[in-house]
C-alpha positions as CSV (number, residue, x, y, z in Angstrom):
1,M,6.6,-46.9,-74.2
2,F,4.1,-45.8,-73.9
3,G,2.4,-42.2,-73.8
4,I,0.0,-44.1,-72.2
5,F,-1.2,-45.3,-69.0
6,R,-4.4,-43.5,-67.1
7,K,-6.9,-42.3,-69.2
8,I,-7.1,-38.4,-67.1
9,S,-8.6,-37.0,-70.2
10,L,-8.6,-37.9,-74.3
11,T,-5.6,-36.1,-75.1
12,T,-3.9,-36.0,-70.9
13,G,-2.2,-39.5,-72.4
14,L,-1.1,-38.9,-75.6
15,L,2.0,-37.0,-73.7
16,V,3.2,-40.8,-73.8
17,G,5.0,-38.9,-76.0
18,M,7.0,-36.3,-78.4
19,F,6.6,-32.7,-79.7
20,V,7.9,-30.6,-82.6
21,V,6.8,-27.4,-83.3
22,F,6.8,-24.9,-87.0
23,A,6.3,-21.2,-86.9
24,S,5.5,-19.5,-89.8
25,V,4.4,-15.6,-88.7
26,S,6.0,-13.1,-90.9
27,G,8.9,-11.2,-89.2
28,V,9.5,-13.2,-86.5
29,A,12.9,-14.7,-87.9
30,Q,14.2,-11.0,-88.1
31,K,13.6,-10.7,-84.3
32,M,15.4,-14.4,-83.5
33,T,18.5,-13.6,-83.2
34,D,21.1,-15.9,-82.1
35,A,21.9,-13.3,-79.2
36,K,18.3,-13.5,-78.3
37,I,17.9,-16.7,-78.0
38,L,20.8,-17.2,-75.9
39,E,19.3,-14.9,-73.7
40,N,15.9,-16.7,-73.4
41,A,18.1,-19.5,-72.6
42,K,19.4,-18.0,-69.7
43,K,15.9,-17.3,-68.3
44,M,15.2,-20.8,-68.8
45,E,17.8,-21.8,-66.6
46,K,16.6,-20.0,-63.7
47,I,13.0,-21.3,-64.3
48,I,14.0,-24.7,-64.9
49,R,16.0,-24.9,-61.7
50,E,13.1,-23.5,-59.5
51,G,10.6,-26.0,-61.0
52,M,12.7,-29.0,-60.1
53,D,13.2,-27.7,-56.8
54,K,9.3,-27.4,-56.3
55,I,8.3,-30.5,-58.4
56,K,11.2,-32.3,-57.1
57,I,12.6,-33.5,-60.3
58,P,16.2,-34.7,-59.9
59,A,17.6,-33.8,-63.6
60,V,16.4,-32.0,-66.5
61,T,18.2,-31.2,-69.7
62,L,17.8,-27.9,-72.3
63,S,18.7,-28.1,-75.7
64,I,18.4,-25.4,-78.3
65,S,19.1,-25.9,-81.7
66,R,19.7,-22.6,-84.5
67,A,20.4,-22.7,-88.0
68,G,21.0,-26.1,-88.4
69,K,23.2,-26.9,-85.7
70,P,23.5,-27.1,-81.7
71,L,23.3,-23.5,-80.7
72,Y,22.8,-24.0,-76.6
73,F,22.6,-27.6,-74.4
74,K,22.7,-28.1,-70.9
75,A,22.1,-30.8,-67.9
76,F,20.4,-29.9,-64.5
77,G,20.8,-31.8,-61.2
78,Q,21.9,-34.9,-60.7
79,T,21.2,-38.5,-61.9
80,T,19.2,-39.4,-58.6
81,L,18.1,-38.6,-55.3
82,P,20.5,-37.1,-52.8
83,Q,19.9,-40.1,-50.5
84,N,20.9,-42.5,-53.4
85,N,24.5,-41.5,-54.2
86,P,23.9,-39.1,-57.0
87,E,26.6,-38.0,-59.3
88,P,25.9,-34.6,-61.6
89,V,24.5,-34.9,-64.9
90,S,26.4,-33.4,-67.8
91,E,25.5,-32.7,-71.4
92,K,26.8,-36.1,-72.0
93,T,24.7,-38.2,-69.7
94,L,22.0,-40.4,-71.1
95,F,18.3,-39.9,-70.7
96,P,15.7,-42.1,-71.7
97,V,13.2,-40.2,-74.2
98,S,10.3,-42.7,-73.9
99,S,7.9,-42.1,-76.6
100,V,10.2,-39.4,-78.7
101,S,11.3,-43.0,-79.7
102,K,8.5,-43.1,-82.3
103,N,9.8,-39.7,-83.7
104,V,13.1,-41.7,-84.3
105,T,11.1,-44.6,-85.6
106,A,9.4,-42.8,-88.0
107,I,12.4,-41.3,-89.2
108,L,14.1,-44.5,-89.3
109,V,11.0,-45.8,-91.7
110,G,11.7,-42.8,-94.2
111,A,15.5,-43.2,-94.1
112,L,14.4,-47.5,-95.4
113,V,12.1,-46.1,-97.7
114,D,14.5,-43.8,-99.3
115,D,17.0,-46.3,-99.2
116,G,14.5,-48.8,-101.2
117,K,14.4,-51.8,-98.4
118,I,10.6,-50.7,-97.8
119,S,7.8,-48.7,-99.2
120,F,5.0,-47.1,-96.8
121,D,2.5,-48.9,-98.6
122,D,4.2,-52.5,-97.8
123,K,1.5,-54.6,-96.1
124,V,2.8,-55.8,-92.2
125,R,2.1,-59.4,-93.2
126,K,4.3,-59.1,-96.1
127,Y,7.1,-59.5,-93.4
128,Y,5.3,-60.3,-90.4
129,P,2.6,-63.2,-91.3
130,E,1.3,-63.8,-87.8
131,F,0.4,-60.0,-87.3
132,F,-3.1,-60.0,-85.9
133,V,-5.2,-56.9,-84.9
134,C,-9.4,-57.4,-84.2
135,T,-10.2,-58.8,-87.5
136,E,-8.4,-61.0,-90.4
137,E,-9.5,-58.0,-93.2
138,M,-8.3,-55.7,-91.1
139,S,-4.8,-57.3,-90.2
140,N,-4.5,-58.2,-94.3
141,E,-4.8,-54.8,-94.8
142,F,-2.8,-53.0,-92.3
143,T,0.2,-51.4,-94.1
144,I,3.4,-50.0,-92.2
145,R,2.1,-46.7,-92.6
146,D,-1.0,-47.5,-90.0
147,L,1.7,-49.2,-87.9
148,I,3.0,-45.5,-87.4
149,S,0.4,-42.7,-87.9
150,H,-2.4,-43.8,-84.8
151,S,-5.0,-44.8,-87.3
152,S,-5.8,-48.3,-86.4
153,G,-9.3,-47.3,-85.2
154,L,-8.3,-48.7,-81.8
155,K,-9.4,-46.4,-78.9
156,H,-6.4,-44.3,-77.5
157,F,-3.7,-46.5,-75.7
158,S,-5.5,-50.0,-76.5
159,G,-3.1,-52.8,-74.9
160,D,-1.2,-50.3,-72.2
161,T,-2.4,-52.1,-69.3
162,L,-0.4,-54.9,-70.5
163,F,2.5,-53.3,-69.7
164,K,1.4,-52.1,-66.1
165,A,0.9,-56.1,-65.6
166,G,4.3,-56.3,-66.4
167,F,3.8,-58.7,-69.3
168,D,6.5,-59.9,-71.6
169,N,6.4,-59.1,-75.1
170,E,5.2,-62.8,-76.1
171,Q,2.2,-62.4,-73.2
172,I,1.6,-59.1,-74.8
173,L,1.2,-60.0,-78.2
174,R,-1.0,-63.1,-77.4
175,A,-3.3,-60.6,-75.6
176,F,-3.2,-57.9,-78.5
177,R,-5.3,-60.3,-80.3
178,F,-8.5,-59.9,-78.1
179,L,-8.3,-56.0,-78.4
180,K,-11.7,-54.1,-80.1
181,Q,-11.6,-52.1,-82.7
182,R,-14.0,-49.2,-82.9
183,P,-16.3,-50.2,-85.3
184,G,-16.1,-48.6,-88.8
185,E,-12.7,-46.1,-87.9
186,F,-10.0,-47.7,-89.3
187,R,-8.1,-45.1,-91.1
188,K,-10.5,-42.2,-90.3
189,V,-10.0,-42.0,-86.2
190,Y,-6.7,-40.8,-84.7
191,G,-5.6,-43.2,-81.7
192,Y,-2.6,-43.2,-79.9
193,Q,-0.9,-46.4,-79.8
194,N,2.3,-47.7,-77.9
195,I,1.8,-51.5,-78.9
196,I,0.8,-51.1,-82.5
197,F,3.9,-48.6,-82.9
198,G,6.1,-51.2,-80.9
199,I,5.4,-53.9,-83.7
200,A,6.6,-51.5,-86.6
201,G,9.9,-52.6,-85.0
202,I,9.5,-56.2,-85.7
203,V,8.7,-55.4,-89.0
204,L,11.7,-53.1,-89.9
205,E,13.5,-56.3,-88.2
206,R,12.0,-58.6,-90.5
207,A,12.2,-56.8,-93.4
208,T,16.0,-56.0,-93.2
209,G,17.3,-58.7,-91.0
210,E,18.8,-56.6,-89.0
211,R,18.3,-55.4,-85.1
212,Y,16.3,-52.1,-84.7
213,E,18.9,-50.8,-82.7
214,D,21.5,-51.9,-85.5
215,L,19.3,-49.9,-87.8
216,V,19.3,-46.5,-85.6
217,Q,22.9,-46.7,-85.5
218,K,23.5,-46.9,-89.0
219,Y,21.0,-44.9,-90.4
220,I,20.8,-42.1,-88.1
221,F,23.3,-42.1,-84.9
222,D,26.5,-43.2,-87.3
223,K,25.5,-40.4,-89.9
224,M,24.7,-37.4,-87.2
225,G,27.7,-38.0,-85.0
226,M,24.9,-38.8,-81.9
227,E,27.8,-40.5,-79.7
228,N,26.0,-40.2,-76.7
229,S,22.6,-41.6,-77.7
230,S,21.2,-45.0,-77.5
231,A,18.8,-47.6,-78.4
232,I,20.0,-50.3,-76.1
233,R,19.2,-50.7,-72.5
234,L,20.7,-48.2,-69.8
235,D,22.6,-51.0,-68.0
236,A,24.3,-51.8,-71.3
237,E,25.7,-48.7,-71.5
238,A,26.3,-48.1,-68.0
239,S,28.7,-50.8,-67.3
240,R,30.9,-53.6,-68.9
241,L,28.7,-56.2,-67.2
242,G,25.5,-54.5,-68.7
243,Y,26.8,-54.6,-72.1
244,F,28.1,-58.3,-72.0
245,K,24.2,-59.2,-71.0
246,Y,23.1,-57.4,-73.6
247,L,25.4,-58.9,-76.2
248,L,24.3,-62.1,-75.0
249,S,20.7,-61.6,-75.2
250,R,21.3,-61.0,-79.0
251,F,23.6,-64.2,-79.5
252,S,21.5,-66.3,-81.4
253,H,20.9,-63.4,-84.0
254,D,24.8,-62.5,-84.4
255,S,25.9,-66.5,-84.9
256,R,23.1,-66.7,-87.4
257,K,24.3,-63.8,-89.2
258,L,28.2,-64.0,-88.5
259,G,28.5,-67.3,-87.3
260,F,29.0,-69.0,-84.3
261,F,32.9,-68.0,-83.7
262,Q,32.8,-64.5,-85.1
263,A,29.9,-63.8,-82.5
264,A,31.7,-65.1,-79.5
265,L,34.6,-63.0,-80.9
266,N,32.4,-60.1,-81.1
267,L,30.9,-60.4,-78.0
268,I,34.4,-60.6,-76.1
269,T,36.1,-58.0,-77.8
270,K,33.1,-55.6,-77.7
271,T,32.6,-56.1,-74.4
272,V,36.1,-55.5,-73.5
273,A,36.2,-52.0,-75.6
274,H,32.9,-50.6,-74.6
275,K,33.2,-47.2,-72.5
276,P,30.2,-46.9,-70.2
277,K,28.6,-43.9,-70.1
278,Q,26.5,-42.0,-67.5
279,V,22.7,-42.5,-67.0
280,V,20.1,-41.6,-65.2
281,I,17.8,-43.4,-63.1
282,N,14.5,-42.8,-63.6
283,H,11.7,-41.9,-60.8
284,S,7.8,-42.0,-60.4
285,R,5.5,-40.4,-57.7
286,S,3.7,-42.0,-55.5
287,F,1.6,-39.0,-53.9
288,D,3.9,-37.3,-52.3
289,E,6.9,-39.5,-52.3
290,I,9.5,-39.9,-55.1
291,I,10.8,-43.6,-55.8
292,P,13.7,-44.4,-57.9
293,L,12.9,-47.0,-60.1
294,E,14.4,-50.6,-61.6
295,Q,14.4,-49.5,-65.5
296,I,16.6,-52.7,-66.9
297,G,15.1,-53.5,-70.3
298,F,11.8,-51.9,-70.1
299,F,11.8,-49.4,-72.7
300,Q,13.0,-52.2,-74.9
301,R,10.3,-54.3,-74.0
302,F,8.7,-52.6,-77.9
303,S,12.4,-50.0,-78.3
304,A,10.4,-48.8,-81.4
305,T,7.8,-47.0,-79.0
306,S,10.3,-46.0,-76.3
307,G,13.5,-47.6,-76.8
308,I,16.1,-44.2,-77.5
309,S,17.7,-42.1,-75.2
310,F,19.7,-38.8,-75.8
311,S,21.8,-36.7,-74.0
312,A,21.3,-33.1,-74.0
313,E,24.0,-32.3,-76.7
314,D,22.6,-35.0,-79.2
315,F,19.1,-33.9,-78.5
316,A,19.9,-30.7,-80.0
317,K,21.4,-32.2,-82.6
318,W,18.3,-34.1,-83.4
319,C,16.1,-31.3,-83.1
320,A,18.5,-29.3,-86.1
321,M,18.3,-32.3,-88.4
322,L,14.2,-31.9,-87.7
323,A,14.2,-28.4,-88.4
324,N,16.1,-28.7,-91.2
325,R,13.5,-31.0,-93.0
326,G,15.9,-34.0,-92.4
327,T,19.4,-33.1,-93.2
328,F,22.2,-32.4,-90.1
329,N,25.3,-31.3,-90.9
330,G,25.0,-31.9,-95.2
331,Q,24.5,-35.9,-93.9
332,Q,20.8,-36.4,-95.6
333,I,19.0,-38.4,-93.0
334,V,15.7,-38.9,-95.1
335,S,14.7,-36.9,-98.2
336,Q,13.1,-33.8,-98.2
337,E,9.9,-35.6,-100.2
338,T,9.9,-38.2,-97.8
339,F,9.8,-35.7,-94.9
340,A,7.1,-33.9,-96.4
341,K,5.2,-37.4,-96.1
342,L,6.3,-38.1,-92.9
343,T,4.5,-34.9,-91.6
344,S,1.4,-35.0,-93.9
345,N,-1.9,-34.9,-92.5
346,I,-3.0,-38.4,-92.0
347,A,-5.2,-38.7,-88.7
348,E,-7.5,-35.9,-87.0
349,V,-7.1,-35.5,-83.3
350,R,-10.5,-34.6,-82.4
351,N,-12.6,-33.6,-79.3
352,I,-10.1,-32.2,-77.2
353,K,-11.6,-30.6,-73.8
354,D,-11.3,-26.7,-73.1
355,D,-10.2,-28.1,-69.5
356,D,-7.4,-30.4,-71.4
357,V,-4.0,-30.0,-69.4
358,T,-1.6,-31.4,-72.3
359,F,-2.9,-29.0,-74.9
360,V,-4.0,-26.0,-73.1
361,K,-6.9,-24.0,-74.4
362,T,-4.5,-20.8,-74.3
363,R,-1.8,-22.2,-76.8
364,F,-3.8,-24.6,-78.6
365,P,-6.7,-24.7,-80.7
366,R,-9.7,-27.4,-80.3
367,E,-9.7,-28.3,-83.8
368,N,-7.1,-28.6,-86.6
369,M,-4.7,-31.1,-85.1
370,F,-3.1,-34.1,-86.7
371,Y,-0.7,-36.9,-86.8
372,G,1.2,-37.8,-89.2
373,M,3.8,-40.5,-89.0
374,G,5.6,-40.1,-86.1
375,I,4.7,-36.4,-85.6
376,F,1.7,-34.1,-84.4
377,K,0.6,-31.2,-86.2
378,S,-1.4,-28.2,-84.9
379,P,-1.3,-24.1,-84.6
380,Y,0.2,-22.7,-81.7
381,F,-0.8,-19.1,-80.6
382,D,-1.1,-16.9,-77.8
383,N,-4.9,-16.8,-76.9
384,G,-6.0,-17.2,-80.4
385,K,-4.0,-15.0,-81.8
386,N,-0.6,-14.5,-83.9
387,A,-1.1,-18.9,-84.4
388,H,2.0,-20.3,-85.6
389,N,1.6,-23.7,-87.3
390,I,3.3,-26.3,-85.3
391,L,4.2,-29.9,-85.6
392,F,4.8,-32.2,-82.1
393,H,5.3,-34.9,-80.7
394,M,6.3,-36.0,-76.5
395,G,6.9,-38.7,-74.5
396,G,6.2,-40.2,-71.1
397,V,5.9,-43.3,-69.3
398,Y,7.9,-45.1,-66.1
399,G,9.9,-42.3,-64.7
400,S,10.6,-40.2,-67.7
401,T,9.1,-37.4,-69.6
402,A,10.4,-35.6,-72.6
403,F,9.2,-33.0,-75.2
404,F,10.9,-31.4,-78.6
405,A,9.8,-28.1,-80.3
406,V,11.0,-27.3,-83.7
407,S,10.2,-24.3,-86.2
408,P,11.5,-24.6,-89.5
409,D,10.5,-21.4,-90.3
410,D,13.1,-20.1,-87.9
411,D,14.9,-22.7,-88.0
412,L,14.9,-23.0,-84.0
413,A,14.4,-25.7,-81.9
414,V,14.1,-26.8,-78.6
415,G,14.0,-30.2,-76.6
416,V,13.6,-30.6,-72.6
417,I,14.1,-34.2,-70.8
418,C,13.1,-34.8,-67.1
419,N,13.8,-38.2,-65.1
420,L,10.6,-38.3,-63.6
421,G,7.3,-39.4,-64.8
422,G,5.1,-40.5,-66.9
423,I,2.8,-38.0,-67.9
424,A,0.1,-38.4,-65.1
425,Q,2.7,-37.0,-63.0
426,T,4.2,-34.3,-64.4
427,L,4.2,-32.0,-67.9
428,F,7.2,-30.1,-67.0
429,C,8.8,-30.9,-70.5
430,E,5.7,-29.6,-71.8
431,Y,5.4,-26.7,-70.4
432,M,8.9,-25.9,-70.4
433,V,9.0,-26.0,-74.2
434,N,5.5,-24.3,-74.1
435,Q,7.6,-21.6,-72.0
436,F,10.7,-21.4,-74.5
437,L,8.7,-20.9,-77.1
438,D,6.4,-18.2,-75.1
439,L,9.3,-16.1,-74.9
440,S,10.8,-16.8,-78.3
441,F,7.5,-15.7,-79.7
442,G,6.6,-13.0,-77.0
443,F,3.5,-14.7,-75.9
444,S,1.5,-13.6,-73.1
445,K,3.3,-14.8,-69.6
446,I,2.1,-17.8,-68.2
447,D,3.4,-19.4,-65.0
448,W,4.1,-22.9,-66.6
449,V,5.7,-24.1,-63.3
450,Q,2.8,-23.3,-61.2
451,A,0.6,-24.7,-64.2
452,D,2.5,-27.8,-63.9
453,I,2.2,-27.9,-59.9
454,D,-1.5,-26.5,-60.1
455,R,-2.3,-29.9,-62.5
456,K,-0.5,-32.4,-60.0
457,N,-2.6,-30.8,-57.0
458,F,-5.8,-30.7,-59.3
459,F,-5.9,-34.7,-60.1
460,H,-4.0,-35.6,-56.5
461,N,-7.4,-34.2,-55.0
462,K,-9.3,-35.6,-57.4
463,V,-8.1,-39.2,-56.6
464,L,-8.8,-38.2,-52.7
465,S,-12.1,-37.3,-53.1
466,M,-13.0,-40.1,-55.3
467,H,-11.8,-42.3,-52.6
468,Q,-13.9,-40.2,-49.9
469,D,-16.9,-40.8,-52.2
470,L,-16.8,-44.4,-52.4
471,S,-15.7,-44.9,-48.2
472,E,-19.1,-42.6,-47.3
473,R,-21.3,-43.8,-49.9
474,N,-24.1,-46.4,-48.0
475,P,-20.9,-47.8,-45.8
476,T,-21.3,-51.6,-45.9
477,P,-19.0,-54.5,-44.1
478,M,-16.7,-56.4,-46.4
479,G,-18.3,-59.9,-45.0
480,D,-16.4,-62.7,-44.6
481,A,-12.7,-62.7,-46.3
482,S,-13.0,-66.4,-46.9
483,D,-15.8,-65.4,-49.8
484,Y,-13.2,-63.5,-52.0
485,V,-10.5,-66.0,-51.7
486,G,-10.0,-67.7,-55.1
487,T,-8.8,-67.7,-58.6
488,Y,-10.4,-65.1,-61.3
489,S,-9.7,-65.2,-64.8
490,S,-10.1,-62.7,-67.9
491,E,-9.0,-64.2,-71.6
492,L,-7.0,-60.6,-72.2
493,Y,-5.3,-61.0,-68.3
494,G,-4.8,-64.6,-67.4
495,D,-5.2,-65.3,-64.1
496,I,-5.3,-63.4,-60.9
497,V,-5.5,-65.2,-57.5
498,V,-7.0,-63.3,-54.1
499,S,-5.7,-65.1,-51.0
500,E,-6.4,-64.5,-47.2
501,E,-2.9,-63.8,-45.3
502,G,-3.0,-62.8,-41.5
503,G,-6.5,-61.4,-41.6
504,N,-5.9,-59.4,-45.3
505,L,-6.9,-60.3,-48.9
506,V,-3.9,-60.5,-51.0
507,I,-4.0,-60.2,-54.9
508,D,-1.6,-61.6,-56.8
509,N,-1.3,-61.8,-61.0
510,G,1.9,-63.6,-61.1
511,I,4.1,-60.9,-61.3
512,R,3.4,-58.6,-58.4
513,R,1.2,-58.7,-55.4
514,A,-0.6,-56.4,-53.6
515,R,-2.7,-56.2,-49.6
516,L,-6.1,-55.2,-50.1
517,T,-7.5,-52.6,-48.0
518,H,-11.3,-52.4,-47.4
519,I,-12.9,-49.3,-48.6
520,N,-17.0,-50.6,-48.6
521,G,-18.6,-53.3,-49.4
522,G,-17.1,-55.1,-52.0
523,T,-15.0,-52.7,-53.1
524,F,-11.1,-52.3,-52.2
525,S,-7.9,-50.6,-52.9
526,C,-4.3,-50.9,-53.1
527,P,-1.0,-48.8,-53.6
528,S,-0.6,-48.5,-57.7
529,R,3.0,-49.0,-56.9
530,D,2.4,-52.4,-55.5
531,I,0.4,-54.2,-58.2
532,C,1.5,-52.1,-61.1
533,L,4.9,-52.4,-62.4
534,V,4.3,-48.7,-64.0
535,F,3.0,-46.6,-61.5
536,F,1.6,-43.3,-60.8
537,D,0.3,-41.3,-57.4
538,E,-2.9,-42.9,-57.3
539,L,-4.7,-45.8,-55.5
540,E,-5.8,-48.7,-57.5
541,Y,-9.4,-50.3,-56.7
542,V,-11.0,-53.7,-56.9
543,S,-14.6,-54.3,-56.8
544,F,-16.4,-57.7,-56.2
545,T,-19.8,-58.6,-57.8
546,R,-22.0,-60.7,-56.1
547,N,-24.8,-62.7,-57.4
548,E,-28.3,-63.3,-56.3
549,N,-27.2,-65.8,-54.0
550,N,-25.1,-63.1,-52.5
551,A,-21.9,-65.2,-54.2
552,I,-19.0,-63.6,-55.7
553,T,-18.8,-64.3,-59.3
554,S,-16.0,-61.7,-60.5
555,C,-14.1,-59.0,-60.2
556,Y,-12.9,-55.7,-61.9
557,I,-9.8,-54.1,-61.3
558,S,-9.3,-50.7,-62.2
559,C,-5.9,-50.7,-63.6
560,F,-6.6,-53.8,-65.6
561,D,-9.8,-52.3,-67.1
562,E,-8.8,-53.1,-71.1
563,N,-12.4,-53.8,-73.0
564,K,-14.2,-53.1,-69.5
565,T,-12.8,-56.4,-68.4
566,A,-14.4,-58.5,-65.7
567,F,-12.0,-61.3,-64.2
568,Q,-14.7,-64.6,-63.6
569,K,-14.2,-66.6,-60.5
570,K,-13.0,-69.9,-61.2
571,N,-12.9,-71.5,-58.0
572,G,-14.2,-71.0,-54.6
């Protein structure tokens, strides 16, 4: 879900996301023959394989479309690490695409608008009366367009730490009410959101009476012949038992719609008829260790923001539809008029830093970048020259990253997915799309694989440097461990408990627990993977505060820092 969880720079976390590119340079189309594109695809194969080996990525896909049809698609590698009984991936293997799902949701919204089911200007509370964001006035004014345009006025990734904490949907929506808007910035300033975009799925279900995954199947996958794509849990796609559990989880919905006996019959017949599909395992990096992740249902916390999976073959179809402005193989998925609205300039992306590793300065400008509805827009150039106007979106969270780019003027598109992520760990998909665009547009050479390695090493060393600085600055003993023991609380995250076990302090939020390592004074650390459901290759920090009587009164937890939260101590 969630472009999403570590604020490395203002726009680095944007990659909780999707990427679409439009080129507009005269004469380029004549140079881009199918033969030349396939030649570039062969060059990409070599670069991708070398990058996978250097960065330790188990599996990658490359998808290319041309003239409104898939031209090339291939999957590289294996479903998981060699020691975990992997299988070779194929062009039909399912890969989660995380925030690329936002683009799918936006297209689905457009299709429902074309079908007369909803309007972009419909108020959210028309369908979801209990919706609340920041204030009553703002909640009353919020429209479907606002849900999918990142223009709420909230800061980037508001509430994403609730996913990191491991909260379920009910807990997330409860806590979401406590988020704070930047004053006066509603519909004025871009701020990337995962939970708000996810709420769009709830609205679509309320408006139509259909499940989100059924709407995606009906309005998109079935029309486009995308037989190896999914909007449901990967464990459900991988086995009949998993599919049975999925159908059981939606049984109450189906029984209300179809009646108990028909729903029960469907559960049995659909389970028996289900054909298991190959799916990849997602992986995250904890420093230099690549770790397989349990992924059952995670992406479907809010399916509209991160619940889609594509195969390499179907990703090429998706890109072809976007390049053809909403139509694929004669099937209109959205009208050209609606597609134009989806790709209009709504929220301006501002303050992109010169050292931003996502939007590299030699390829992206520092201004004139916008978000529409489920789509980014920007020039893409070669050191400020030969600019191509582009649309883009990307995704990366919880062991999976994805990126795709489309140039309608050339009717050319490219997409890349890998099962390592999120974006704070690797920009491999983004950089491989850049690599293909550079080859296609004849841009100057950049070693994009090395750029990703350099980016990873830079932030890894930054973490180590910060840790060393904390350790060496005014060294102070921790004092009596019993001083820290107790329950600490915040309105956003609820209670966390600090206890002493075998001479060590342990922190527990009711979902995950981690042993704390003393650094200096009242500051402790623990591996991100121990305390966070979604983790990166870094340490998290817990800092305790004392009052004038030297009694501990509160603590700050680096991974649960929404609204600069301080957990207040409730007891001793």
